[in-house]
Each structure stands twice: as structure tokens, then as C-alpha cells.
C-alpha positions as CSV (number, residue, x, y, z in Angstrom):
1,M,4.0,-12.8,-33.1
2,G,3.9,-9.1,-33.2
3,I,5.2,-6.3,-31.0
4,Y,1.9,-4.9,-29.8
5,L,-0.6,-7.3,-31.5
6,N,-0.3,-10.8,-30.0
7,P,3.2,-10.2,-28.6
8,G,3.4,-13.7,-27.2
9,N,4.4,-15.2,-23.9
10,R,8.1,-14.5,-23.6
11,S,7.8,-11.7,-21.1
12,F,5.6,-13.9,-18.8
13,Q,8.1,-16.7,-19.2
14,M,10.8,-14.5,-17.6
15,S,8.5,-14.1,-14.5
16,L,8.1,-17.9,-14.4
17,N,11.9,-18.3,-14.7
18,S,12.5,-16.1,-11.7
19,K,13.8,-17.7,-8.5
20,I,10.6,-16.5,-6.7
21,Y,7.3,-16.6,-8.5
22,I,4.0,-16.5,-6.6
23,D,1.0,-17.9,-8.6
24,K,-1.5,-15.2,-9.1
25,S,-3.2,-16.8,-12.1
26,G,-6.5,-17.1,-10.1
27,L,-7.2,-13.5,-11.3
28,I,-7.8,-14.9,-14.7
29,S,-11.0,-16.6,-13.4
30,Y,-12.5,-13.1,-12.9
31,T,-11.4,-11.7,-16.3
32,N,-12.7,-14.9,-18.0
33,S,-16.1,-14.3,-16.3
34,V,-16.5,-10.8,-17.7
35,I,-15.3,-11.3,-21.3
36,N,-18.0,-10.1,-23.8
37,T,-20.2,-8.8,-21.0
38,E,-21.1,-5.3,-19.8
39,Q,-18.4,-5.7,-17.1
40,R,-15.6,-6.3,-19.6
41,Y,-13.9,-3.0,-18.7
42,V,-11.5,-3.5,-15.8
43,C,-9.1,-1.0,-14.2
44,V,-6.8,-2.3,-11.5
45,S,-4.7,0.3,-9.7
46,R,-1.9,-0.5,-7.2
47,P,1.3,1.3,-6.0
48,R,4.4,1.0,-8.1
49,R,6.2,-2.3,-7.9
50,F,3.1,-4.2,-6.8
51,G,3.1,-6.6,-9.7
52,K,0.9,-4.6,-12.2
53,S,3.1,-5.3,-15.2
54,V,3.6,-9.0,-14.3
55,T,-0.2,-9.4,-14.3
56,A,-0.5,-7.6,-17.6
57,Q,2.1,-9.9,-19.1
58,M,0.3,-12.9,-17.6
59,L,-3.0,-12.0,-19.2
60,T,-1.3,-11.3,-22.6
61,A,0.4,-14.7,-22.5
62,Y,-2.9,-16.5,-21.5
63,Y,-5.3,-14.9,-24.0
64,G,-3.0,-14.1,-27.0
65,K,-3.1,-16.0,-30.3
66,G,0.1,-16.9,-32.1
67,C,1.6,-18.8,-29.2
68,D,0.9,-22.0,-27.2
69,S,0.9,-21.1,-23.5
70,G,-0.5,-24.3,-22.1
71,G,3.0,-25.3,-20.8
72,Q,3.1,-22.2,-18.8
73,F,-0.4,-22.4,-17.3
74,D,-1.2,-26.1,-17.0
75,S,0.6,-26.2,-13.6
76,L,-0.9,-22.9,-12.3
77,S,-4.1,-22.5,-10.3
78,I,-6.1,-21.2,-13.2
79,A,-5.8,-24.7,-14.9
80,G,-8.4,-25.9,-12.4
81,D,-11.0,-23.4,-13.6
82,E,-13.7,-24.8,-15.8
83,A,-13.3,-22.1,-18.4
84,Y,-9.5,-22.5,-18.6
85,Q,-9.2,-24.2,-22.0
86,K,-12.1,-22.2,-23.5
87,H,-10.2,-19.0,-23.4
88,L,-6.5,-20.1,-23.6
89,N,-4.8,-18.4,-26.6
90,Q,-8.1,-17.7,-28.3
91,Y,-8.0,-13.9,-28.7
92,N,-6.2,-11.2,-30.7
93,V,-4.5,-9.3,-27.9
94,I,-3.4,-5.7,-28.2
95,F,-0.8,-4.9,-25.5
96,L,0.1,-1.2,-24.9
97,N,2.6,0.1,-22.4
98,I,1.7,3.8,-22.2
99,Q,4.9,4.8,-20.6
100,Q,6.9,3.4,-23.5
101,F,4.9,5.3,-26.1
102,L,5.2,8.5,-24.0
103,S,9.0,8.2,-23.8
104,Q,9.1,8.0,-27.6
105,T,7.1,11.2,-28.2
106,E,7.4,14.9,-27.3
107,N,3.7,15.7,-26.6
108,A,0.2,14.2,-26.2
109,A,-0.7,14.7,-29.9
110,A,2.5,12.9,-31.0
111,F,1.7,10.1,-28.6
112,K,-1.8,9.6,-30.0
113,E,-0.5,9.6,-33.6
114,R,2.3,7.1,-32.8
115,V,-0.1,4.7,-31.1
116,E,-2.5,4.8,-34.0
117,K,0.2,4.4,-36.7
118,T,1.9,1.6,-34.8
119,L,-1.3,-0.4,-34.3
120,L,-2.5,0.2,-37.9
121,W,0.9,-1.1,-39.2
122,E,0.6,-4.3,-37.3
123,L,-3.1,-4.9,-37.9
124,L,-2.9,-4.3,-41.6
125,E,0.1,-6.6,-41.9
126,E,-1.6,-9.4,-39.9
127,F,-5.0,-9.1,-41.8
128,P,-4.0,-7.7,-45.3
129,D,-6.8,-9.3,-47.4
130,L,-9.9,-7.8,-45.8
131,N,-11.9,-5.1,-47.6
132,Y,-11.4,-2.1,-45.4
133,F,-13.5,1.0,-45.7
134,D,-10.8,3.3,-44.3
135,R,-7.2,1.9,-43.8
136,S,-6.1,5.2,-42.1
137,S,-8.7,4.9,-39.3
138,L,-7.7,2.6,-36.3
139,I,-11.3,2.3,-35.1
140,S,-12.6,1.5,-38.6
141,V,-9.9,-1.2,-39.1
142,L,-10.6,-2.8,-35.8
143,Q,-14.4,-2.8,-36.6
144,T,-13.7,-4.4,-40.0
145,I,-11.5,-7.2,-38.6
146,S,-13.9,-7.9,-35.8
147,A,-17.0,-8.1,-38.1
148,R,-15.4,-10.1,-40.8
149,L,-13.7,-12.6,-38.5
150,S,-16.5,-12.7,-35.9
151,T,-14.0,-12.2,-33.1
152,G,-13.2,-9.5,-30.5
153,F,-9.9,-8.0,-29.3
154,I,-8.6,-8.0,-25.8
155,F,-6.8,-4.8,-24.8
156,I,-4.2,-5.0,-22.1
157,I,-3.0,-1.4,-21.2
158,D,-0.2,-1.0,-18.8
159,E,0.7,2.3,-17.0
160,W,-2.5,3.7,-18.3
161,D,-2.3,6.8,-16.0
162,C,1.3,7.8,-16.5
163,I,0.3,10.7,-18.7
164,F,-1.3,12.3,-15.7
165,R,2.1,12.2,-14.0
166,E,4.1,13.2,-17.0
167,Y,1.7,16.0,-18.0
168,R,0.3,16.8,-14.6
169,N,-0.2,20.5,-15.3
170,D,-1.4,20.1,-18.9
171,T,-5.1,19.7,-18.8
172,D,-5.4,19.9,-22.6
173,A,-3.0,16.9,-23.0
174,Q,-5.0,15.0,-20.3
175,K,-8.3,15.6,-22.0
176,M,-6.9,14.7,-25.5
177,Y,-5.6,11.4,-24.0
178,L,-8.9,10.6,-22.2
179,D,-10.9,11.3,-25.4
180,F,-8.6,9.1,-27.4
181,M,-9.0,6.2,-24.9
182,R,-12.8,6.7,-24.8
183,N,-13.1,6.7,-28.6
184,L,-11.0,3.6,-28.9
185,L,-12.6,1.5,-26.2
186,K,-16.1,2.7,-25.2
187,D,-19.2,1.1,-26.7
188,H,-17.4,-1.0,-29.3
189,S,-18.3,-4.6,-29.8
190,Y,-14.8,-5.3,-30.9
191,V,-13.7,-5.0,-27.3
192,A,-14.0,-8.4,-25.7
193,L,-12.1,-7.3,-22.7
194,A,-10.2,-4.1,-21.7
195,Y,-7.8,-4.5,-18.8
196,M,-6.0,-1.4,-17.6
197,T,-3.5,-1.0,-14.8
198,G,-1.9,2.0,-13.2
199,I,-1.3,3.7,-9.9
200,L,-4.4,5.9,-9.8
201,P,-8.0,4.9,-10.3
202,V,-9.8,6.0,-13.5
203,K,-13.0,7.4,-12.3
204,K,-12.6,11.1,-11.8
205,Y,-10.2,13.4,-13.5
206,G,-11.8,16.7,-12.8
207,T,-15.2,16.7,-14.3
208,H,-14.1,14.6,-17.3
209,S,-15.6,11.1,-16.9
210,A,-14.7,9.8,-20.3
211,L,-13.8,6.4,-19.0
212,N,-16.7,5.8,-16.7
213,M,-17.4,2.4,-18.2
214,F,-14.5,0.9,-16.2
215,D,-15.0,-1.1,-13.0
216,E,-12.4,0.1,-10.6
217,F,-10.3,-2.0,-8.3
218,S,-8.1,0.3,-6.2
219,M,-6.2,0.5,-2.9
220,T,-9.3,1.8,-1.2
221,D,-11.4,-1.2,-2.4
222,Q,-10.0,-4.1,-4.4
223,K,-13.3,-5.9,-4.2
224,M,-13.0,-9.5,-5.3
225,L,-9.4,-9.1,-6.4
226,E,-7.9,-8.4,-2.9
227,E,-5.7,-11.5,-2.8
228,Y,-4.0,-10.5,-6.1
229,T,-3.0,-7.0,-4.8
230,G,0.1,-8.2,-3.1
231,F,1.4,-11.3,-1.3
232,T,-1.0,-12.8,1.2
233,E,-0.1,-14.0,4.8
234,E,0.0,-17.6,3.7
235,E,2.2,-16.9,0.7
236,V,4.7,-14.9,2.8
237,K,4.7,-17.6,5.5
238,E,5.6,-20.2,2.9
239,L,8.4,-18.1,1.6
240,C,9.8,-17.4,5.0
241,G,9.9,-21.2,5.7
242,R,11.5,-21.8,2.4
243,Y,14.2,-19.2,2.9
244,E,14.5,-19.6,6.7
245,M,13.5,-16.0,7.4
246,D,11.5,-14.8,10.4
247,F,7.8,-14.4,9.6
248,D,7.0,-11.9,12.3
249,E,9.9,-9.7,11.2
250,A,8.6,-9.9,7.6
251,G,5.2,-8.6,8.9
252,N,6.8,-5.8,10.8
253,W,8.6,-4.7,7.7
254,Y,6.2,-5.3,4.8
255,D,2.6,-6.1,6.0
256,G,-0.1,-3.5,6.6
257,Y,-2.3,-3.2,3.5
258,A,-5.7,-4.3,4.8
259,F,-8.8,-5.1,2.9
260,R,-12.2,-6.5,3.8
261,R,-11.5,-10.2,3.4
262,F,-7.7,-10.2,3.3
263,R,-6.6,-8.2,6.4
264,H,-2.8,-8.8,5.7
265,I,-1.5,-8.0,2.3
266,Y,2.3,-7.6,2.0
267,N,4.4,-5.5,-0.4
268,P,5.4,-8.1,-3.0
269,R,8.6,-6.5,-4.3
270,S,10.1,-6.0,-0.8
271,V,9.2,-9.5,0.3
272,V,10.9,-11.0,-2.8
273,E,14.0,-8.9,-2.3
274,A,14.2,-9.7,1.4
275,M,14.1,-13.4,0.7
276,R,16.6,-13.2,-2.1
277,C,19.1,-11.1,0.0
278,R,18.3,-13.0,3.2
279,H,18.0,-9.6,4.9
280,F,15.2,-7.3,6.0
281,S,15.6,-3.8,4.8
282,S,13.9,-1.1,2.7
283,Y,13.6,-2.3,-0.8
284,W,10.4,-0.8,-2.2
285,T,11.2,2.7,-1.1
286,S,14.6,2.6,-2.7
287,T,13.0,2.6,-6.1
288,E,11.9,6.2,-5.7
289,T,13.3,9.2,-3.8
290,Y,11.5,10.6,-0.8
291,E,11.0,14.0,-2.4
292,A,7.8,12.7,-4.1
293,L,6.4,12.0,-0.6
294,K,7.7,15.3,0.9
295,I,6.0,17.5,-1.7
296,Y,2.6,16.4,-0.4
297,M,3.6,16.2,3.3
298,D,4.5,19.9,3.2
299,M,1.2,21.1,1.6
300,D,-0.5,23.8,3.6
301,F,-3.8,22.0,4.4
302,E,-5.2,22.5,7.9
303,G,-4.7,19.5,10.0
304,L,-2.4,17.6,7.6
305,K,0.7,17.9,9.6
306,E,-1.2,16.9,12.8
307,D,-2.6,13.8,11.1
308,I,0.9,12.7,9.9
309,V,2.3,13.2,13.4
310,Q,-0.6,11.1,14.9
311,M,0.1,8.3,12.5
312,L,3.9,8.4,13.2
313,G,2.9,7.9,16.8
314,G,1.0,4.8,15.9
315,G,-2.4,6.4,15.5
316,R,-5.1,6.2,12.8
317,I,-6.9,9.0,11.1
318,K,-10.5,9.1,9.8
319,V,-10.5,10.0,6.1
320,N,-13.1,10.7,3.4
321,T,-11.7,9.1,0.3
322,M,-14.7,10.1,-1.9
323,S,-13.6,13.7,-2.4
324,F,-10.4,12.7,-4.1
325,Q,-10.5,13.4,-7.8
326,N,-7.8,10.8,-8.7
327,D,-5.5,13.8,-9.6
328,M,-2.0,14.3,-8.3
329,E,-2.2,18.1,-8.7
330,N,-5.7,19.4,-7.9
331,L,-5.7,18.4,-4.2
332,K,-8.3,20.4,-2.3
333,T,-8.2,19.1,1.3
334,K,-6.0,17.1,3.6
335,D,-8.2,14.1,2.9
336,D,-7.3,14.3,-0.7
337,V,-3.6,14.2,0.2
338,L,-4.1,11.2,2.6
339,T,-6.1,9.4,-0.1
340,L,-3.4,10.0,-2.6
341,F,-0.9,8.4,-0.1
342,V,-3.1,5.4,0.0
343,H,-3.0,4.9,-3.7
344,L,0.8,5.5,-3.8
345,G,1.2,2.9,-1.0
346,Y,2.5,5.2,1.7
347,L,-0.6,4.6,3.8
348,G,-2.8,1.6,4.5
349,Y,-6.6,2.0,4.5
350,D,-9.1,0.2,6.8
351,W,-12.2,0.0,4.6
352,K,-14.5,-0.8,7.5
353,R,-13.4,2.0,9.8
354,K,-12.6,4.5,7.1
355,E,-9.2,5.1,8.6
356,V,-5.7,5.5,7.3
357,F,-2.4,4.6,9.0
358,I,1.3,4.0,8.3
359,P,1.4,0.3,7.4
360,N,4.9,-0.9,8.3
361,K,8.5,-0.2,9.3
362,E,9.6,0.3,5.7
363,I,7.2,3.1,5.1
364,I,7.9,4.8,8.5
365,G,11.4,5.1,7.4
366,E,10.4,6.8,4.3
367,F,8.4,9.4,6.3
368,E,11.5,9.9,8.5
369,N,13.6,10.5,5.4
370,A,11.2,13.1,4.1
371,M,11.0,14.9,7.4
372,S,14.8,15.0,7.8
373,V,15.4,17.7,5.2
374,G,13.5,20.6,6.9
375,G,10.1,21.7,8.2
376,W,9.7,19.0,10.7
377,Q,12.3,19.9,13.3
378,E,10.0,19.3,16.4
379,V,9.3,15.7,15.3
380,M,12.9,15.0,14.4
381,R,14.0,16.1,17.9
382,V,11.6,13.6,19.5
383,L,12.7,10.8,17.2
384,G,16.3,11.5,17.8
385,A,15.8,11.1,21.6
386,S,13.8,7.9,21.3
387,E,16.7,5.5,21.6
388,K,17.7,6.8,25.0
389,L,14.1,6.8,26.2
390,L,13.7,3.1,25.3
391,E,17.0,2.3,27.1
392,D,15.9,4.2,30.2
393,T,12.5,2.4,30.2
394,L,14.2,-1.1,30.0
395,L,16.5,0.0,32.9
396,G,13.5,1.1,34.9
397,D,14.8,4.6,35.3
398,E,11.4,6.2,36.0
399,E,12.5,9.8,36.4
400,S,14.5,9.8,33.2
401,V,11.5,8.3,31.4
402,A,9.2,11.0,32.8
403,E,11.6,13.7,31.7
404,G,11.9,12.2,28.2
405,L,8.2,11.9,27.8
406,A,7.8,15.5,29.0
407,L,10.0,16.8,26.2
408,A,8.3,14.6,23.7
409,H,4.9,15.8,24.8
410,I,6.0,19.5,24.6
411,E,7.3,19.0,21.1
412,A,4.2,17.1,19.9
413,A,1.8,19.7,21.5
414,S,3.6,22.4,19.5
415,I,2.3,20.7,16.4
416,L,-1.0,19.4,17.5
417,A,-4.0,21.7,17.9
418,Y,-4.9,20.2,21.2
419,N,-3.4,18.9,24.4
420,D,-5.4,16.0,25.8
421,E,-5.1,12.3,26.2
422,N,-4.9,11.8,22.5
423,S,-1.9,14.1,22.2
424,L,-0.2,12.3,25.1
425,A,-0.7,9.0,23.4
426,C,0.7,10.5,20.2
427,A,3.7,11.9,22.0
428,I,4.4,8.5,23.5
429,G,4.2,6.8,20.2
430,L,6.7,9.3,18.8
431,A,8.9,9.1,21.8
432,Y,9.3,5.4,21.5
433,Y,9.9,5.6,17.7
434,S,13.2,3.7,17.8
435,A,11.5,0.8,19.6
436,R,10.0,-0.2,16.2
437,K,13.2,-1.9,15.1
438,D,12.7,-4.4,18.0
439,Y,9.0,-4.2,18.7
440,R,5.5,-4.1,17.1
441,L,3.5,-1.2,18.5
442,I,-0.2,-1.9,19.0
443,R,-2.6,0.9,20.1
444,E,-5.8,0.0,21.9
445,L,-5.1,-3.8,22.1
446,P,-8.1,-5.8,23.4
447,S,-6.9,-7.6,26.6
448,G,-8.4,-8.9,29.8
449,R,-11.4,-6.7,30.7
450,G,-10.7,-3.7,28.3
451,F,-8.1,-2.3,26.0
452,A,-4.5,-1.7,26.8
453,D,-3.5,1.9,25.7
454,I,-0.2,0.8,24.0
455,V,1.5,-2.6,23.8
456,F,5.0,-3.1,22.6
457,L,5.3,-6.7,21.5
458,P,8.9,-7.7,21.0
459,L,10.0,-9.4,17.8
460,P,11.2,-12.9,18.4
461,A,14.9,-12.2,17.8
462,S,15.1,-9.0,19.9
463,G,15.4,-10.6,23.4
464,K,13.7,-7.7,24.9
465,P,10.7,-7.7,27.4
466,A,7.3,-6.7,26.2
467,L,5.9,-3.3,27.4
468,V,2.3,-2.7,28.5
469,V,1.7,1.0,28.7
470,E,-1.3,2.7,30.4
471,L,-1.8,6.5,30.2
472,K,-3.6,8.7,32.7
473,Y,-4.6,12.3,32.5
474,D,-4.9,14.3,35.7
475,K,-4.7,11.2,37.8
476,T,-1.6,9.2,39.0
477,A,1.0,6.8,37.4
478,K,0.2,4.4,40.3
479,S,-3.5,4.3,39.2
480,A,-2.3,3.5,35.7
481,I,-0.3,0.5,37.0
482,Q,-3.3,-0.6,39.1
483,Q,-5.6,-0.5,36.1
484,I,-3.2,-2.8,34.1
485,K,-3.4,-5.3,37.0
486,D,-7.1,-5.0,37.8
487,R,-8.1,-5.3,34.1
488,Q,-5.6,-8.0,33.4
489,Y,-4.1,-6.3,30.4
490,T,-1.2,-8.8,30.4
491,K,-3.7,-11.4,29.2
492,A,-3.2,-9.9,25.7
493,L,0.3,-11.4,25.7
494,E,-0.8,-15.0,26.5
495,G,1.5,-17.2,24.4
496,Y,4.4,-14.8,24.9
497,A,6.9,-16.4,27.2
498,G,9.2,-13.5,28.0
499,D,9.2,-10.9,30.7
500,I,6.8,-8.0,30.7
501,L,7.3,-4.4,31.9
502,L,4.2,-2.5,33.2
503,V,4.6,1.2,32.5
504,G,2.2,3.6,34.1
505,I,2.3,7.2,32.8
506,N,0.4,10.2,34.1
507,Y,0.2,13.8,33.0
508,D,-1.1,16.3,35.6
509,R,-1.9,19.6,33.8
510,N,-2.3,21.4,37.1
511,K,1.3,20.8,38.2
512,K,3.7,23.4,36.9
513,E,6.8,21.5,38.0
514,K,7.3,18.0,36.5
515,P,3.7,17.3,35.4
516,H,4.7,13.9,33.9
517,S,5.3,11.0,36.2
518,C,6.1,7.3,35.5
519,I,6.1,4.0,37.4
520,I,7.7,0.9,35.9
521,E,7.2,-2.6,37.3
522,K,8.4,-6.0,36.1
523,F,5.8,-8.7,35.6
524,K,6.7,-12.4,35.3
525,N,4.4,-14.5,33.2
526,G,2.5,-16.5,35.7
527,G,1.2,-13.5,37.5
528,Q,4.1,-12.4,39.7
529,H,4.8,-8.7,40.1
530,E,8.3,-7.5,41.1
531,E,7.5,-4.1,42.5
532,N,10.3,-1.6,43.4
533,T,12.9,-3.6,41.5
534,C,13.4,-0.9,38.8
535,R,15.7,1.9,39.3
536,R,14.2,5.2,40.7
537,R,16.1,8.4,41.3
């Protein structure tokens, strides 16, 4: 076994040895299907700590010669694939971790030279007896080996895009790297399969499309590889059962990455750490400081700050992901920033509706951390008052709730470019920010004969009542309560056995004094209303 040529299966064995290992070997069925075809170039991009390197190690162990990996894979799902034995340990695999090479060199030119020298050293040692035309040329040596032995190479390239993060302002270094990768991989019959993984897609770095032969699988569209992006709902449910952890709480913390077929994909690192530690907390975000997020949040693009505030309030934002050039520096619009957040894992993306949103509690906390160090004072004031607002709501203190919402609405309106029903909904989502530790906030929930504006569904261990909130603009809080009853919005909570609070909120823009009003009523499951039982001042 070599270091980069056929490095063996020890790294993958470490994954199998781990206390928690989720079988994602089904992905190999796809890579088997594209070997030695026009579709043999595969680039899979995911956020950091989403299992990219584990997948690369798995493919290396499965395909690589010089080791027997049957004992590792015979019990995994790929063993049931009809092509399983055909490809097992049948290829010369070249595994490159670009980050490791970059850390050993001072510039892009030195990086290129080191990769070539390292691979030539191993290839010539492994195949010394062939008649090479040019032993100093990596491409020529690969061509000779492939032609003389009638076999192709499989290239597994991890962290392919790290050069664009390390040399983000050096376009010459980026172009040199892309040219090197193109010359090494494109249109060569010695490439049986090229599998690259990184954080950013490969398609568009400026106008330079050197690697346009790759099929992309990214966080905006994972195509047929969706279930391998993270943990699926069923996988998390099984883990929660095994470790006696609350499944709903796991979803509140780590769910939120939605694709076309798999609507619930969970952050794999965070789920594993939560199970190991038997405690829900922020694990993924602890691997990188919030400054990386804040740099982009503070960019001066029209509408960016408003969109972030809307999403913090539980809203979704339409976005055009096609303008993004897959570049962390040359961002031209707010849509580029939001698309970058999708690829970094800070936002979820609804492919069908073309909308982005903050996926879960873990990521919300990261946005809060980024806002806490300046430039977002209005939002932080609203978030700071949210604990008391929830307490007043649960006590039924309608006047205090109205006053709290008024302050939140004023602060939100100072950021948003409009003051309408949407800004009111955004303000309320922000105002009840602290409720997210005990509730799952759902905007526009289908229920009864219509859609409830906002529903706060309590997590099982919270012991708190559910909240059904209806908003009115230039009407009355009483009419909001009546709409909840008439349209039977509480039917959305069928299967929930606890108490429900109906919260009607109105904003009357024509009233100079106290334009916000609130009515709160208790609702017992079974259809009983308990009017006038909440405290009013």
C-alpha cells in the first residue's frame, strides 16, 4: 500500500470502529454506475463536517487495490448491489487531500510541483518496469501505465476547493490550480472515475470553466444523492431510540436541510455528538468561529439585513441561486450571499419554492452570536426582551404582551423597508425568539379551513401549552381570535394532548396611542374555550 496510490482501507476502518457509524455505502451504487462513462466526473459539495472525508475514505477502501476490503463491506448495504463484487478492490486509486498538500507548500506553484513529484515517486516505484516516454511528466506516466496494463485510475480528491479559501484574493493561483486539475483529469481515458468533494460547487469560478466536465451535487440540488448528504429522518429516529434521546428535540436542533425527495436531512456531526454526550447543544458551530458568518452578514447589499431579520423571525426568502459564481469573494448581490450561506450550511434551501430559511436551533444560535458583537443592536434588543414576552403570554397578561410586541415592531420596522402585515409577522417571530428553546415555530401552518399565521408547538419535555397566533392589520384582536375559532385552526394540533392558548394580535396604524392590542384565550382540547380567564390589566 502507498501513501497516495492505493493507500488502503485503514482510514475507513477507523470510521467503522467508531461507536456510531451510519451506513452510507449505498452511494457506491451510483459511482459504480458511472465508472468508465461520460458521467465519470462527480463533484459532491457539502458544508464542513457533513461526512465528506468519510465518504472519500469509503470509496478509497472499496475501489483500491493492495488490500482486501470484503470484510468491511460485506455487511453494508452496498453488498446487495449486483455490481458489488465486480468493482471491489479492482482499481488503482489515487487519493489526494488538497488541504494537506497546501499546508506543506508556500504558494500555488509549489503546491502543483509537490503533487506531481509525490505522485510520480509512488507511480514509478509501483510500476518500475514499463517503458516510459517521459518519466518527469505525470500525465505521460499515467497514460503509459493505463495503456500498458489496460486499466484506468480512480481519483478521489478531498477538499478540492480549499485553495479558493486559502488564496481567495489570488486569482492567478486559482487559475493555475484549475488549469492543473483540468490538464490532469479532463478528456483522459486513464480516468475511470474522478470523485471530488469540497464545500463549494465546481461549476463557475469567474469566467473560468476549466472543470465543466463534472456533474455537480450541491446543497442547492443533491440530485440522486440526497440521502447521503447527512442523516435521514429514519436514521436519526433509530439513533434516538438507541440512546434514549428525544427525537422531536433532535429535529428542533439539527434538522432543516430539505431536498426534493428527502425533506428532512440532519446535520450528521451534531447528531453524533448529541448522542455520544447524551445532551442537545451546539456541536457543529463550535468547529468554526462566528466571525466567518458575520463577515458576510455585514456586507452592504440592499435588502440583505432585512432578509436576515425576516428569517430570524421564522420567515423564508425567495432567492436566485443561479447568479452565484461559487466564489467566496466576488459576491455581487444579496442573493449571492444567501446562496453562499446555503453551501456553508447556515441556511436551508427549498428547491421547489426557491426559498432559503434558517434551518434549526443550532444555526439560529450562530446568527445570534454573530449579531452580538455590533451592528445589529435593534435586533439584539428585541431578542433580549423575548423571555419576558413569552412569560407574559403564558400568564395571559394581554397588556404587557401588547406593549412588548409594540417595542419589537418598532425595532423591526427600523430595519425593514416596509411596515405591513409581513413586518408585523417578522416582528412577532423575533419577539418570541426565546420560545424556540421550548417550541417549534411554524409559519403559515395548514389547519382547519385555512392557514394559521404562526403556531408554537411545544417540545414534548417542555410542559408548556401550544400557542396559535393570528395577526390582524387595521382590524381588531377580537376578530383575530374569532378567525382562529371559525376556521378551526386548532385542528392543526390534533394529536397534541396539552392545553392551547389562542393569541389574537392587531396593529391599528391609525391609532397614535397604543396601536397594538392583544387578546389571549385558553382552549382545552375537545373544543372548550375558557374566555376571560387570562390576566388583563
